[in-house]
N, C-alpha and C positions, 0 to 999 in steps of 0.2 A: 734372547732367542730370535732368530731371523726366519722370516717367511721364505719358503722355497717354492718357486713356481714349477709346477709339474705340468709339462706339456701334454700329458695324457689325461689331465683333469677334465672334468665336464665343462661345457661352455658356461654354465651358470657360475661355477666356482672360478673360472678364469676371469669372468667379468667382475666378480666381487673382488678378486685379488687386484685387478687393475684399478678399480675405483679406490681401494684402500691405499695403493701406492701413490695415486694421483693426489689424494687428500693429504697424505703425509708430506710429500715433497713439493707440491705446487704451492707457491705463496698466494696469499689472498689478493684478489684483484680490485679490492675496494678503493685502494689509493693509486691505481694505475689508470690514467685517463688519456694518455697520448699514444695513439697506436703507432707502432713501427713495424717494419718488415723483419721478421725473424722466424725462428723455427720453434715450434712447440708452444705450449701455453705459458712457459716461464718468460719467453722473450716476446710475447705478443704486445706488451705495452711498456711505456717508460713511466717510472713512478713520478708523481707530482709532489712538488714541495708543499707541505701542509700550510705554510704561510702565504702561498701564492693563490689567494682567493680571487674570485671574479672582481671584487671591488678593488683589490690591490692592483690587478692588471689594468683595470680601467683608469685608476689614478696614475699609473705609470705611463699609459698611453696619453693621458691628458697632459702630463708634464712634458712629454716628448713633443706634443703638438705646440704647447706654449713656448718651449725652447726654440722650435723652428720658427714660430712667428716672431719671437723676440730677435732672433738673428736676422731675419728678413727686414725688420724695422730698422735695426742698426745699419745694415748695408744700404738701405734706402736713404737714411739720414746722411750717410757719408757721400753717397753718389749725387744726391740732388743739388747741393751747392756747386759742385764741379760742373754738372750738366747745365745749370742756370748760367754760370760764368761763361761757358762755351757758347751757349745760345745768345747771350748778350754781346759777346765778342763778335759773333757772326753778324748780328744786327748792326752793330756799330760800324764794322767794316763795310757792310752794304751801304750804309748812309754816306760814309766817306767816299766810296766809289761812285755813288750817284752824284755827289757834289762835284767830283772831278769830271765826270762826263758833262755835267752842265757847264762847268768852267771852260772845258775844251770847246764845246759848241759856241759858247759866248765869244771867246776870242776869235774863233773862225769867222763868225758872222760879223764881228766888229772889224776884223781886218779887211774883209771884202767890202764892207761899207766905207771904211776909211780910204781904201784904194780908189773908190769911185767918187770921192768928194773933192777931186781937184777942181779948183775954181769956185768952190762954195765958201760961204762966209764963216761957217762954224763946222769944219770937218771933224774935229775931235769930239765935239759935243754930240754930233749926229752918230758917230761910231759908238760912243759910249751908250747912247740911248738904245741903239740896235742891240748891243751886247746885253744890256739890262733886260730887254724884252725876252731874250732867249733864256737867260738865267733867272727865271721867275722863282725857282725854289731856293735861291741863294739870298742871303740878307744883303741888301744894297750897301748898308753901312760897313759891312765887312769885306765887300768885294773891291779890290783895287785894280784898276786898268791903267796901263801905260801905253801911250801912242808915241811912236818915234819914226823917223825917216832916216834912211841911210845917209850918213854924213852930216846930219843936222843934230844940234844939241841946244838947249837941254830938251828932254822928252816931256811930253805933257802927261800929267798924272791925274786920274779921275778916281774918286770924287773930290780929292783935295784941291783940284784945279790949280796945281802948281806947275811951274814951267810954262813954256809957250808952245802953242800948237804949230807944228812945222808947216812951211809952205810946200805943198805937194807939186812935184814936177813929173811929167809923163816919163815912164820908164824907170823911175826910182823904185826902190823897195821900201814899202811901209810895213811896220810891224806893230802888232797889238799884243801886249803881254798882260796876263792876269794872275792874281794871287788871291787865295782864300784860305782862312784858317781851318784846320781840321781838328775835331774833338774825338780823342780816343780814351776818354775817361770811363772807367768801369768801377762801380761801387766805391766812388771817392778816390780812386787811384788813376792818375794820368799815366798811361803807358807810353805816350809819345809827346812829352811836353815840347812846346814850340813847333809842333807839326804844322806845316803850311803846304797847301796845294798850289801848284803853279803850272801854267800852260802859256804857249805863245803861238802866233800864226803870222806868216809873212805873205804879202801879196804885192804884185807889181802895179804901180799906179797907172791907171788908164788915161 
């Protein structure tokens, strides 16, 4: 038997009928905890999974956070060695460039001194000493200087002190050349074996 709504019924009977219909067809809202936008009482909430308790959600969030931290740690471990290698490479290149600047300055000063030593007893020794004073950051035992004069041979080599120091004549060109080993080893790997820095300067003998 179906209840029939009579529009002419009294207000009390109408309210009782509406309450009965709502109770019959509206589901219980005990398991509905997530509100959504909808129409009427049936669509007012989204049902919650009974197994999705507060503790379960907390564990899920904890696993997500731990997973994110683990991923960040792995990425950090992969990036750090490469970053350190780049930084060490920059440092090594800076040291080599500084040595080259010192070597260039040394041969410039040595060439000027050598050109002014005409008539002196030890022009090559004096030029080498002037170059050494400028290249204070370079190891003297590894620095090689060669003094030569245009048309004269053999050249004088310092500090080996081989060859003969040329006799300087006014108007001639005197040259001082220098060489110094460079070290580009990183983490036991030599990226430029046999690397040598070299520079030279020429001056007119006064």
